[in-house]
Structure formats: C-alpha cells, structure tokens
N, C-alpha and C positions, 0 to 999 in steps of 0.2 A: 504494500500500500504506500502511496506517496503521502507527503506531508499535507496536512490540512491548513497550512499557513496561508494567510491572506496577503502577506507581503514577504519579500525575499529575506528581510532581516530576521524572520522567524522560521526559516526553512529547516533548521536542525530538527532531526527526529526526536520528538518528545519521549519516545519509548526507549531510546538508547540508554544503557546503564550509565548512571551518573559518573562512575569512575573510569569509563572508557575514554581513551584519548580521542579527541575530535580533530585537533589541529596540532601538528608537530612541525618544527623547523629543524632541518638537518643540513649542515653545511659540508658534510663529507668527513669531518673530524669529530664533531660533537653534536649533541642534541641541544639546540639553543632555546627552544620553547616547547612546552608540552601542555596544552590546554584541554582539560576534560570536558565532557558534555555538561557536567555539573557546574563548571566554572564559566562556560561559554556565554550563556545568556547575560550573566552579570557583567562580564567584560564588555559585551556589546552595549548594554544599557549604560555603563559608565561613560563610554565614548559619546553616546547619544545625549546623555544628560549634560555633559560639558558643552556640546555643540548647541543645545537648546539654550544654555545659560548665556551664550554669546550671540544669540539672535538667529541661529540657523533654524529655519522653520520649513514648513511645507513648500516644496518647489525650489528651494535654494540650491543652486548648483555649487558643488564643493569639489575642488581639484585634489587629486591624490597622486603623490610620487612615492612609490614603495616597491621593494623587491618582492619576489615570490616568497612569502613567509606567513606564519600564523598571525603576526601582528598586522600585516597589511590586510588580511582577510577580515580580522575583527574590526579594523577601522572602516573598511568598506561597508560592512554590515551595520556598523554604528551610524554612519552617515545616513543610510537608508532608514534606520530605526528612528532617527530624529526627524524624518520627513524630507531630508535633503535628497538631491539628485547627484549620484556618484559620477564624477568625470575622471576616469583613470588616465593619467598622462603617460605616454610612451617615453620613458626616460632615455631611450637611445636616440630620440630625435634631437636635432640641433636645438639650442635654446631659442633661436628665432622661431622655429616651428612650434615649440612648446608655448611660446608667447602668443602665437596665432590662435592656438586652441583655447588658451585662457581668455583671449579677447572674444573669440567666436561664441564660446559657451557662456560668457558673461559671469565667470567665476570671480568672486571677491576674496574668497578664502582658499588657501592651499594647505593641506596637511602632508607632512613628509616624514620619512624615516631618517635616522641619523646619517645614513649613507648619502643622502642627497641634501644635507644641510647647507653645503657650500655651492649648490647648483640650482638655486631656486629662480624661476623666471622673474625677470625684473619688473614686469607689469602687474604682478599680483599685489593687491592692497594689503593683505595680512596673511601670515602663515603661522602654523603651529606644528611642533614636532609631535611624534607619537607619544612621547613621555609626558607632554603637557595635557594630553587628553585623559585626565583623571578627575572624576567628580563623584559626588553622592548621587544615588539613583533618584530620579524624579519621575513625575507622572508620565505615562505612555503618551506618545503622539499618535493620534488616530489617522491611519492612512486608508485611502480608497484603493482597491485593487487596480483601478484604471489609472492611478497616478503614475507619473514618470518615475522610474526607479534609478535610471542611469542614462548617461550619454556616452557611448563608446565611439572612439574615433578610429576610423579605418581608412587606410590609403587605397586599399583595393589595387586596381591596376592603373589608376590615374596618377598615383604618387602624391596627390594632395589630400591630406587628412580630411575626412568628411564626418560630421557629427551624426550618429545614429541614435535617436532617442528610443528607449525601450521601457515598457511598462511592467509593473509587478505581475499583473495577471498574464500578460503575454509570456514573460519569462517563466512563470510557473507552469503555463501550458506546455512549454517545451520540456520542462523537467519531468513532467508526468510521462513523457515518451520513454524515459529511462528506467521505468519500472522493471523491464526485462533484465536489467543488470543487478537487481536487488540481491539475488542469491550470491553473486560474486562479491559485491561491495560490503554488504551489511556485516559489521563486526570484524572486518579485515582492513588491511592498509592498502591505499591507493597512492601512487607516486604522482606528484604535481611538479613538473619542472618548467612548464610553459609560463611565460610572463602573465601576471594577473591583469595587465592592461589589454590583454588579448582574450577574445571570447573563449578559446579552447581552455586555457588555464582556469579562468574564472568559473566557467560553466561546470567543469569537472570537479572543482573544489566544492562548489555549492551542491552538486549532485551527491558527493560523498556525505556531506552533512545531512542532506535530506534522507539518505538511505541508511544512516546510522553507522557509517564506516569511519575510518581514520585517514585523514588527508595528510600525507607526509610531504611537506613543502621544501623544495630545493632551490635556494636563491640563485645558484648558477648551475649550468649543466656541464658535466663531463661524463664520458662513458663509465669511467672508473667509479666516480661518486654515485652515479645513478644505479649501477649494478650493486655497489656496496649497500646502498639504501634498500634496494629490493631484497637483499639477503638479510640485512639486520632487522628489518621490520616484517619479513616474510610477506612481502607485498603480493596481493592477489590480482590487482588491476594496474596496468601500465598504459599510458597514453602519450602520443607524441607524433612527430612527423617522421617520414621514412629515414631522413638523414640521421636523426638521433639513434634510431634502431640499427641502422647500418654501422654506426660507430660502436654501438654496444656489441653487435655480432662480431665485428672485427676485433674488439678488445678481448672477448672470450676466446676467439680463435688464436690470437697472438700470445695469450698468456696461459693457454690450456686450462681456462677456468672451468669449474664444475657447473653443470646445468642448474638452473634455479627452478625447483619443482613447485614452489608455492604459487607461482603466477598462473592464474586461470584464464585471464583475458588480456589481450594486447590490442589496443585500438590505434590504427594509423590513419593518416589523412593528409590532405593539402598538397600532395605532389605525387607524380608517377614513381613507381619503384619496380625493380626487377623481380619477376616471379621467384627467382632463386632466393631472394631475401626472405620470403616466407619460409622456405625450407631451412634456411640457416637459422632463422629465429626459432623455428620449431625445435631445433637441436638445443638451443639455449634455454628455451622455456617449453619443455616437452609436454606439459599438462595444459598448455594455453590454447584457447581459441583465438586465432589472429584474424582481425577484420579490418576493412578499409572504409573509412567514414567520409562524410561530406556535410558541409554547412557553410553559412556565411553570417557575418554580423547582422545583416539586414533581416534575415529570416530565421536565424538560430542554427545551432549545430545538430539538433535532434530531428533530422529530416528523412534519413534512410536507415533501415535496420533489417531484422529478420523477415523472411517471407511468411505471410499469414497461414500458408498451408504447410509450413515446416520444411520446405525445400531447402537444400543446402545452398548457401550463397557461393557463387563461383569465386575463384581465388582472387581475381583483380576487380570484382564488382564492388560498387559502393553500397549495394543492397537494394531493398525494395522500399517504396515510399511508406513511411510510417502512417498509422491511422490519423486522419485529419489533415494530411499533407496532400495538396493537389498539385499535379504536374502537367505540363504541356511541352511538346517539342515543336519548335517553329523553324521552318526552313527546309533545306534539302539535306541528303538526297532522297529521304523517304520519311514516312510518318513515324518511323522508329529511330530516326536520327536527326538531330538538329540542335538549335540553341534551347536550353532549358529555361522555362518560365515556371514560377512556383507561387503558391499561396500557403501560408501557415498561420497558426494561431499566435505565433510570436512576432510576426514580421512588423517592422516599423511602419509608421504611416508616411514617412518621408524623411529626407535629410534636413537637419536643423539649419534654417536660414537659407536653404538652397532650393527654392521652388523650381528653378530651371532644371536642375539635376534630377529632382524628384519626378518631374514630368517626363524626363527622358528614360528613367530606369523603371518607373512603375506604370504599367500599361493596363488601365481599367482594373486596378487592384492586383494585377499579376506582377510579381517581381521578376525583372529580366536579369538572369544571373550572369550572362556573358559567357557561360560555359557550354561547350558542345558535348552532348551526351548521346549514347547509343542504348537502346532498350532491346533486350532479347525476348524470345518467345514466352518466357516465364515471367516477364515483367521486371527483371533485374536491370539496373542501370549501370553503365560503364562510362567513365570520364574519357573524352576523346581529345580535349584541348580547349584553349581559350579563344574566343572570337577576336579579342584585341591583341593577342599574341601573334596572330597570323601576320605574315609578311609575304611580299611578292618577290619572287626570284625568277627573272627571265620570263615573266608573264604567268608563272605558276604560283598558286596559293600554297604556302607552306605553314603548317602548324607545328611549332616546336615539340609539343607533346607526342605527335605522331612520329617524328624523327627520333625522339628519345626512346619510344617503345621499340623501334627497330634496333637501335644501338644496344638497349638493355637486353635484347634477346641473344646477344653474344655471351657465351658462357663465362668469359673472363671479366666482363664489365659489371661492377658493383653499383656505381652511381653515374649519372650523366645529367648534364644541363646543356641545352642547345639554345643559342642566342643568335640573332641576326647581326651581320657585319655589312656595313655599306660597301657596295661594289659598283665601280663606274660602268661596267658592262651590263650587269644583271639587276642593278638596283640594290639587292642585298643577297647574301649567301649565308647558309647555316654554318656555324662554328660549334663544335662539340668539346666540352670539357668533361673528362671522364676520370673515374677512380677505378683502378683495376690493373692487373698485370697483362697488358695488351700493347701490341705495336700499333702506332697510329696508322701506318700504311696498310697493315693487314686489316685493321678495323674499317678503314675507308673502303677497302675492297669488299668486306663483309656487308657494309651498308649498301653498296651498289648492287650486290647480289640479292639482298633480302628486302629492299625497298625501292621506291621509284628513283630513277637516276637523278632527276632534277632536285630531289630533296636530300641527297647524301651530303654529309658534312664535308665542306671543302677544306677545312682546317680542323685538326684535332690536337688537343693538348692533354696529356696524361698528368694528373695531379695526385698528390698524396691524400688530399681532402678538398672538398668544395667549400668555399666561404659561406658562412651563415649570416643571415640578417637577424634582426631583433627577436623574431618569433621562432628562431631555429629553423626557418625555411632557408633554402638556397638563395644567396644574395645575387640575383640576376643582374642588377645594375652594376655591381662590381665586376661581374664576368663580361658584360658588354664593354666596359672600359678596358678590361684586360685584352679582349679580342681586338679592339681598335689599336691598342699599343703594340701587341705582338704581331698581328697579321694585317693591319690596316694598309701597310705599304706594299703588300704582296698581291699578285693577281691570282684569282681563283682558277 
C-alpha cells in the first residue's frame, strides 16, 4: 500500500518501525548521518517551524544548495512542510546560471549546506545554513494537494534551464506507480547516488521513505564507494545511469570482487547501453532483476514498468506504459514508431514564465517528449533516439543513438557516445568515443558492415572512460568540443 499522505512532506511510511533507519549519509569512509523513522518527522517539523518563524509561508519559493545527503532531504521536506515551494539548484552550474534560476523563480531565501557556504549566488536576498534551521515545533501549515510542491529546473536538450512546477498531488500520483517495488524496498536499503536537484535522485529517495525502506545517500559517486555501500548496508535496490553501472562492473572485474547477493533490483535509464552490460551486471548482482527505465521532469519518472499480463520485459525495452499513462507515437515510418507524446497524472501544466515554450512542447494536453520510440507487438516500448539529436550528413538523417547501438553490438565495446562534427563537404559527420579494448580501424570496418554506410563513425577515439556531467550522464558537450579539437582539421 502507498502512503496516504496529502503532501510530499508527509510521505514517510507511518507503519515503518520507529527504530528503522530512514535516511543515512555514507561518504565511503564513515556513516555521517543516520536518521530513524522515529526521528524523521520531528526533524522535518523543526526545519518547517524555523522557516515559518521567518515568514516562509504558502507558495514561497525557497532555493536549496545541498549535496546528496540525509540533511538535504530533511531540508527539502521541511521547506514543503512549511508550505514553501522547493527550488533545488544544480550546484554544478556556473554561478551566473544559478543566479538566473534565483531570478526566474523569484526566490528571496536560499538554504545551503556547509559545502556551499562560500559559493552562494550573489543575487539572493538572504541565506541560511542547514545548522541555522533549528527551532521549536509549531502548528502545522495546512497544504492543499493541488498546491505547488517544487520547481525543478531542467536543461533538457536546449541547454537553458527551464522551471518545471510540480504539485503535491501530481507527484504523489507518480509515486503510487511504484507500489510494485514495495517487496524489494520495504525494510531494506536502497542506494541514492544521483544528485537531489535531479528528478531521479529525489524521486527514488522519496519512494524509499514512502515504502518504509532505508535510503543510503552518497554525496559523491565512485564505483568503489558505491559497491562498498551496497555491501555494508546489504542494499536490495540500486538505481543509476548505465555509465555508473559500467564503472561498477569494470571495478568488480578488475579487482576480482565477490558478487553482491543482497541486490534484488537494478534500475537503469537515461542512455543507451550494450546488451552485454546486463550480462556483466548479472554476474555482479546474481539475484537482481535488471530493468531499463524512462521518464522526464515534465511528466515524472514512473511512466513505464511491468506488462499487465506478466510478460517478461525484453532486455533493452523501457517497459510497458504504467496504469494511467497515455501514449501516442507521431510521425513515421509506421504507427508503431515515431516521436512519443504522453499524458500522466504528474505532468506539469507548463514551464514557469515561458508560455512560448509551453505552447511548443504541450500539444492539447499531450507532452511532446522529443524522443523517438518503437513499440513491439506486445506493447513494449524501445528508445530509438532523440529528435533534436538528429543531424544531417550528406543529405542523410543520422540519429546518434542508432549509430551507438551499432557500435555497442561489437563484443569489445563497453560504452560509446556519438556526436556530430562539422564537415565542409557533408555538413556534419559522426564521431564515436568508445571505452573498450578495440582498434579504431577495425571498429570502423565493423560499423560499415553492420550499419548503413552513411552513418558509420568517420573518426573514433578509444578512451579509458567517458566524461560525466552533473547527473552522471555522459557529458556530450565536452565530447563535441573534444571532437572539434582532435578531428576538426581533418577531412572525413
């Protein structure tokens, strides 16, 4: 059963044992925080009371700068308990972009952890540290489920952060879709390494609280720390992007580490991955079900899941639409392939202060994802690529995800990212950055043999690892710059 909470600040399972750990911060060396279910509500209320005492009321936007930690989660929930609107700031953005978010969301108050005490945006009117948020408990603030709970900023494919307002009832609707993970999460540990300013990390942390589990928060990610935490806390659920799990698999293989048998569920998403990665992860986590997920900030992360008839999900599928999720495929080449449009109970009503962008992305209530999907005969969906990642090479449309799938089918390739490089003859050509023990010329020949000739990578660089952006996804902007520096003066 899901929580009967009317707002996100009361999401924690009321039936969880009071002495069970709810939130833990583990930095790879020591346990920095351990908050039980019995302590959690009081901690949240202390934060809320302090905010109320300084005038934070219903609808007040409050900015937050914090790492992935128990304290950051408590402050986040405290802001919402006070009736405020949480605005989590991506601390990896340049200060100038953080100031734009402050201005756009109209935040007057910023709360920060000690880590960011010396990097506060200059245009905020007042700020408080986590330590200053201590006060006596005062009367509850009454919230309406339709009230705005938070504004999450997402750059998506445009590179410009966009404010996405989300309501309590919408967010709770999405969390109800996660009931099927109750048996895995309840009473067990889940690792949270994704940043809490990102939907993935925040949603999974709240889901753990809703289902009465223990969220183990890792302020920074490394494969060694992540795997140590999984062993130390006998974690049952792991979530992340494929690059994180590629690094974990590689670490185990290089160190001859023992399999981790406590893990029952591994959820990946946000990027293509080699089918061989699933086999390698199965060796690391032999008791785990490994799944591929999908979601966006605008519609929520709980959109695809198990088939209602119990059919096994194909290895690289994102799953079957969850109950209450509506889907349409628009465009060519068939009714079962095209750009994905969606409706969900969580989806935002539009971008904050951007009616122009709202009108462009929301079509008569349908959210235009910009993702190209394929649907098989059983109704399972498969990610094919991004509409706006497409580039034209010699008159042919090229989708990087399609080229990546071809390259990933090579048995020696573990990771790949394909980016366009400007070319005076063809307009643009594909460049592939790969991780694996493979010769670039041999891989180029393999790509020509197994994919369309016009789409094969003209240049290939083998790297020890791919650069990661703030959400632990591959940093494609950095790779585009590297491609221009390394290959920009060469002819394809």
